[in-house]
N, C-alpha and C positions, 0 to 999 in steps of 0.2 A: 463725325467724331474724328479726332486726331489719332493716328497710329503710325509709329516709326517716322514721324515728321511729315506725314502726308494726311490729307483729308480723305476719309473713306465714307462711303454712303451708309454703311451698316456694320455692326461688330460681328460679321459673319465670315468664317474662313472655310475654304474647301481643304480638307485634309490631304496631305500628300500620300498617295497610295500607289505602290509599285504595280505596273501593268494596267493602271486605270487612268491616272491623272496625266495623260499626255496632253500635247498642245491642243488637240481638237476638243477633248472633254473639258479642259480648263476654260477654253474660249467660250463654250456654250454655257458653262456654269457662271462665268463672269457676266455674260449677257443677261442672265436671269437673277443676278443679285449676289453672287459670291464676291464680296468686296476685296477679299484677299485670297490668292491662290498660290500654290507651291508645287514645284515640279516633283516628279518621281525622284526617289533618292538615287544619287549617283556616287559610285565609289571614288574616293579621293585618289587612290592609287591608279585607278583606270584613267582618270583625268590627267594625272601627272605623266602617265605613260602614253598620252595622246590617243586614247581609244576613241575611235570615231563614233561608235554606237552610243557611248556614254555622253559624248558631246551633244548628240542629236536629241537626247532627252531634255536638254536644258533650254529649249526654245521658249522664249518669253511670250505669253499671250497678252492681248490687249484687253482693255475694259476692267482691269482690276490692278491692285497692287500685287506684284508677282515676285515670289522668292525662289531661289535655286537651293535645293536641299542636297547636302553632301554628307557622306559618312566615312568614318575611319577612326583609327586609334593612335595615330602618330601626329603630334602637334605640328611638326615641320611640314609633313606631307599634306596635312589638312590646310595649312596656311597657303601652300603653293596651289592646292586644288581650288581654294576659295578665290584666289586671284584669277585662275584660269576660268572658273565658272562664271565669274563676273565679266571678264573680258569677252567670253564667248556669248553669253546670254543677254548682257545689259540689264539683268534683273534688278529689282529695287532693294532686295536684301538677301543675305545668305542665311539659310537655316541649317542647323547642325542636328543630325539625327542621333539622339541618345535614347531612343525608345523602341526601335524595331525589335520585336521578340522572336523573330524567326530564327531557328537554330543555325542556319548557315551564316547568319549575320552575327548573332549574339555569341555563338561558340567560337567565333574568330576574334572576339574581343571588341567588336564594333557594336553599334546600336545600344540596346539596353544593357549590355555588359559594362558600359562605362558608368552605370549607376553604382557598380561595385567599387569604383575607384574615383571618388569625387575630386581628389587632388589632380589626377590625370585629366579628368573632364574639365577642370578649371584651366589647366595649361593649354588644352586644345582650344577652348573658347577664347582665351587671351591671345593665343597665336593667330587665330582667325580674325578676331576683332582688330588686332594691330596691323593685319595684312591688307585689309580692304577698307574702302572709304564709305561703304554703305552699312546700315545697321546689321547686326548679327542676332539671330534668334535661336532658340533651342527647343527641340521637341523631345519629351521624355515621358516616363511612366511613374507610378507611385514608388516603385522599388523592384528589386529582383523577385522577391516573394513576400508573403505576408509577414514573415519573420524579419524582414530587412527593409521596411518601408522608410526611405530616407529622402524623399522628394523635397522636403523643406530644406534640408541641408544642401542638396544639389542646386535648388533654386537660388539659395543665398550665394553659393559658390559661383553660379552662372552670373548673377548680378554683379558680384565683386570683380569678375573678370571681363566685364564689358558687354554682357548680353543685354539687348534692348527689350526683350520680351521672352516669355517661356510658355510653351504649350504643354499641358499635362493631360495625358490619357489616364482616366481614373481607374486603371487596373494595374496589377503588377505584371512583370514579364512572364511569370509562370502561369498566370491566368490566360494568356493569349487574348482571345476574344470571348471567353466564357464568363459566366457570372454577371454581376451588375457593376457598372462603373460607380465609383464612390465619389460623388460630387462634394460631400462634406469634407473629404480629405483634400480636395482641391481648394476648398475654403481656407484650410490651414496654410496652404501655399500663398494664397493672396494676402494673408496676414503676416507672412514671413518676409515678403519683399515689397519693394515700391515700384518695380517694373510691371507692365501689364501681364496678366496671366490669362491664357487662353484655355478654356475648358473643353475637353474632348472626351467622347464616349457616351453612347446611348442617347444621342439626340436624334430622334427619328421623326419628330413632328413638331409643329409650333408649340404644342402644349409641353412637350419635353423641354424645349428651349426655355420656356418660362420657368419651369420647375428647376432647371439647371441654373438659371440666373439667380433664383431665390436661394438655392442651397450652396452654390459655389462662390457667389460674389465675384465671379470672373469678369474681366473687361470685355472679352470676346468669346465667341462660341464656334467650335470647329465641328464640321459635319464630314463624315466619311461615307459609310455604306448606305446611309439614307439617300444619298444623292444619285445612286446608281439608277440610270434611266429616268431620273426625276429632277432635273435642274430647277424646276419650279418650286421645289422645297425652300430654296433660298429666299424667294420673294415672300413666301408664306411666313417664314420665320421672321423676316424683317418686319412684316406687318404686325405680327404678334408682339414683338419686342417694342414696337412703337405704339401699341394699344389700338391698332387699326383693324378694320375688318379683314379677315384672312381671305385672299382671293382663291377661287377654285382653280384646280388644274384645268388647262384647256382640253377641248375634245380630243379624242384619239387621233383624228386626222391631222390636227395641228401638231400634236406630239410627234407623229411620224415625220412631219416636215422637218422638225428639229433634229430627229434621229438622222435623217438624210443629210442635213447640213453638217452635223458632226462627222458623218462618214466622208463627205466631200472634203472637209478640212483635213481629215486623217489621210485621205488619198494624196492631197497636195503636200502633206508633211512627210509621209513615209512610203508613199507608193501604193498602187492598187492592191497588190498581193497581201501585204501586211494589213492594210486597212480592212480588207475583206475578212481575214482571219479574226481580227479584233471586233469587227461588226457582229460576228456571231454572238458574242457575249453581250455587247452593248444593246443590240436590237432585242435580245431576249429580255434584258432588264427593262427596256421601254414597254414591253408587253406584260410585265408583272401585274397580276390582278385583273387582266383583261379576259373576260369570258370568251370561251370557245376559241382560244388562241393556240391550242396545242398543235393543230395542223401547221400553222405558220411557224411556230417555234421549231418544229421538226425541219421545215424547209430552211429556216435561218441557220440551223446547225451545219448546213452544207454549203453556205454561200462561198463563192470563189471568184466572182467577177462583179464589177461595178454594175453591169447590166442586170445581173441577178438581184443585186441589192435594191436597185431602183424598182424592178418588177415586183419584188415581194412587198416593198413599202406601198406601192400603188394598190396591190391586191388587198393588203391589210386595210387601207383607207376605204376601199370599196366594200369590203365584207364585214368588218368588225366595227364596233362602237365602244 
């Protein structure tokens, strides 16, 4: 299918998630079928002020269409940041975060707070779209709370100001990640605009993806938490959407080989120390649902060297199935 002027293998997107979707994780997910990936969100002000850590988050992965996500509430700063993000990453599109519900973001007027001010959101989108030569997309929610659901208005404002697509998480800001995602509400967005709508929220299985497709009418489907430790979910959902037989996840030994590959990519990207700290959560995710894994999960929580990571992976492959 075509998306943002590119041919992609499937309508499946890896959601941008702070502290998770780094270069290594995006690379592995792209390998197994995430046709579109997006970086962790980066502060527009931090980019403009030349913060090195923020720049490092924007490394483009191979194997997928890759976007750089920025957040902020000042149109001029956002435009400057978009130019810098594009120059630094070479990404295929710029994504604007208008959906993050975390208090430290929303209470500062960023992320989902922009849903309270559609005219300002429109000025930001227009400023970014005018500043860069690649498509601009927006990620948002249904509204601030159940009494102020205005995503259809925001989607129309986004389209009018140059957005090429919009991703909608089917919850309000106040819901955070509780309750159920409202795919029927996303359907109303698809009927409000002509740009592609990406459905996000509660897609944890191939069956969920099919139900979301039926209820939302969205063009693409975005996975977040379901991908933790399970990049194979993308191939499974692609098969389901194509009406094909859903492939099984590979045996644990093969899954640990991919966990190690992800770790090695992280080492190359950000150094052994940080990669080891982050391997603690990623390796634990790879062991979700594995019987008799408590002993190794406890060992994983103390990983501090690449040698230890390799040794634990080898032991897991030997002892667990």
